[in-house]
C-alpha positions, 0 to 999 in steps of 0.5 A: 601357178601364175601370179595374175597380180602382175599381169598387164590386162588381168581382167581381159586375161581372166575373162578369156580363160574362163569363157572360151572353149576348149579348142580355143584354149588348146589352140592359144596354148599350143601357140604359146608353147611354140613361142616360148620354144623359139625364145628359149631357143635364141636364149635368154640372158640376165639382161633380157629378163627386164620386163621392157626387153622380155615383152619385145623379144616375145613378139619378135618369136611369135609363131605365125597366125596368131590373132591380136587377141591371142597375143594379148594372152600368150604375152602375159603367160609366157612373161610369168614362166620364162627364166634366163637360160644363159649364163656367162662362164667366165673361164670357158669364155676366156679359153675360148677367146685364147683358142680363137687367137691361137687359131689365127694365123698371120696375115701376110700381104706381098707388095712386088717391085714397082707396085704402087703401096698408097695412092694420092688421098687414099688413108693409110691403113695399119697394113700400108703403114707397115708396108711403107716402113718396111720400104723405109719411108716414114709416113708419120704425119703430124698435124698442128696439133702433132707438132704442138705436142712434139714441140712440147716434148722436145722442150721438156726433154731439153728443160730435163737435160739442162736440169741434169747438168746445172745440178749434177754436172755444174762444171759443164754448165757453159756455153761451150760444153753446152754446144757440143751435145746441142750440135751432136743432137741436131746433127743425129736428127737430121741423119735420121730425117735423111736416111735413104729409103731402105735403110734401117734405123739400126745404122743411126750413129748413136754410139759416135754421140756417145763416145764423143760426148764422153770424151768431152764431158764425162760418161755420166752425162753422155748416158743421161744425154742419149737415152733423152734423145733416143726416147725423143727419136723414137717418139718423133720418128715412130720407131718401134720398141725394139729400137728403144730397148736395143739402143738404150741398152747399147747406151750403157755398153757404149758408156762402160766401153769408154770409161775403160778406154785408154787415151794413149792412142786413137786406135782405141776408139775403133777398138771400142767401136768393134766391142759395140758392134758385138754388143749391139749384134748380141742384143738384136739376136736376142730380141729376135729370138724372143719374138720368134717364140711369139710370132713369126718374124722375118729372117730376111729383117734379122739379117739386115739389122745385124748387118747394120748394127755391126756396121753402126759401131765400127762407123760410129768409132771412124766418125768420133775419130774424125770429129774430135779434132774439129770440135777440139779446135771450135770449142777450145776444149781440151780432151784426154787425147790432146793432154796425152799428146802434150805429155809427149816428151817430143813436145817443143816446150818439154824439149826446151825445158830438158835442154835449158833446165834439166834438173827442172824437167827431172824433177817435174817428171818425178812429180808427174809420177806422184801426181798420176798415181794419186789422181788415179787413186781419189778417181780424179783426171789422172791424164790432166794431173800428169800433163799439169805437173810436167809443165808447171815449172816451165817458168824456170826456163827463163832463169834456170840457174836460180834453182838449186835442182839445175844448180846441182846439175851444172856443178855451180855455186848458189847465185842466191848467196850474193843477192839480198832475200828480196831480190832472190824472193822476187826471182823465185816467185816470178816463175809461175808468171813467166810459166804462164807466159810461156805457156800462152805463147806456146799455146798451151790450154788454159787448163794447163796454164791453171796448173802453173799459176796455182802449184804454189798458191799464195803460200809463203816462200819460207826460206827466203822469208826467214833469211830476211827475218834473220838479216833485217829482223822481224819488225822490218820484214812483212810476210805478205811480201814473201808469198806467192800471188796465187791463186790457190788451187781450185781442183783436186788435181792442182791440190795433188800437184801442190802436194807432190811438188813440195814432197819431191822438193824435200825428199831431194834434201834427205836422199843422201841420208837414206831415209826410212820409211817413217822418215818419208811418212813423217815428211809427207804429213808435215807438208800436208799439214803445213799447207792446211794449216795455211789454207791452201786447200780452201778453195778446192773441192778435195776432201780430208778423205782424198788427202790421206789417200793421196798421202798413202799413195805418195809414201808408196811411190816414194818407197820404190823410188828409194833404194840402195844401190849395190857396191859391185867389186871392181875385180870379181876374180881377185875377190873370189880368190882371196875368199877361197884362200881365207877358207883354206887358212880357216881349214888348216888352222 
């Protein structure tokens, strides 16, 4: 049934249906049926069912030879009977879409040698851009807006790096230390810009960047700097995501490898380079196998990138090896390598100490063993602690016979017995200033000179102070006159040296008494307590937990140093004969 209330020109339609003869009605209905078939054949959706769209669809699908009068009848009639016959099946559509995607094979275009990929003035399509990249060209062209955006990205990256140093690595927030990552970043960026045609970005010496920066600063700072640099380079040079993923992961491998390096030999850098090459090869192969599961990738590109990543690790180690001495001299920054070289017994200053003050040299060697072990135990710089201990008493070269450890070696009387306490004090306290002067002349780094001047802090020369009090009376002696001039230790390593120096000297005085473990522990605790009470550790970042660990380490090391020697018989044959005779006598009785 028709709802004539919604029909446009209702009177005309009703009048036509009532007054037309049967032939005209039959012809009109036949044409309406054919038009309906045409409309349903193309399909009607929910959106098409709107009145303004439906009328247009009917008019576009009318059969031929339809008069205007019949059109006015057919259109309202079909609008009453047509309903949507197309319904979207989301599930079937998704299946069809996936099937279509899977049916599409990769489209490959091959450029022969000598072919011109891009002509002047031609727009760069995605296909030609990828072809140019495969050939080793960077076609990422920036306009003014792009350059401004890149500048903002670099500015934000630099600001983040500076903020990290300021809040988490304050000791590196100096001009010398800041210049090293700046120069390395510029050199790495220039290398990427000047990379020759056909070379893969996997040859970029990012591992060298990490190794050099980690050796001059620490692993954490190098890790942060490298990741920021990789992100900026990936964006700026339009490297693919594989580059970023592989080198970010390789950065962590580099950081862990450098942290486990032994700095006693520079060949360790080469060994680390081989480890980095192996890790890089594994990462490249893993990414390739993952992509192989998704798309058809080029085996030639895999081989090319594998060769480059292997060369990268090895060449980076050699680059770091060559760059380290240059940066050391340029910025006057001490690395673990230069510290290790200073610890060699063939150093002229240590040879002079051994010759002129052999007792002090032996004392320094024992203190170095204690300091290095304690620094390792609290995660401080063990190489720096060892070197500082070896040179801390270098000032005793000037007047070696006024120090008790050398008097016993040369078997001479104590010259202080003929001097007043104040004069003796002046000679003893001067060895720190004398040591700094000797160190400056020998060209020792300032970080080592700090150990020389700080290892006594502003502590009291107690022996001569109490001697002066006994001779002159407490009212005539000022305690400040018998204190070292300082400054107090301001690093963990310097605090360790102060304790180790005092403990080793005190142990010398009780070695002949064959002290027990309890005696050793009591001695260490007494020395630490005295310096804590005297606020000698107040300027350093050392914690009570660190001090406790240091005391336990000293106790363990000193227990190993203290041992009773076996007294061997002068004539074993005679001793054995006497024992046998005693046994025979007992058996006869």
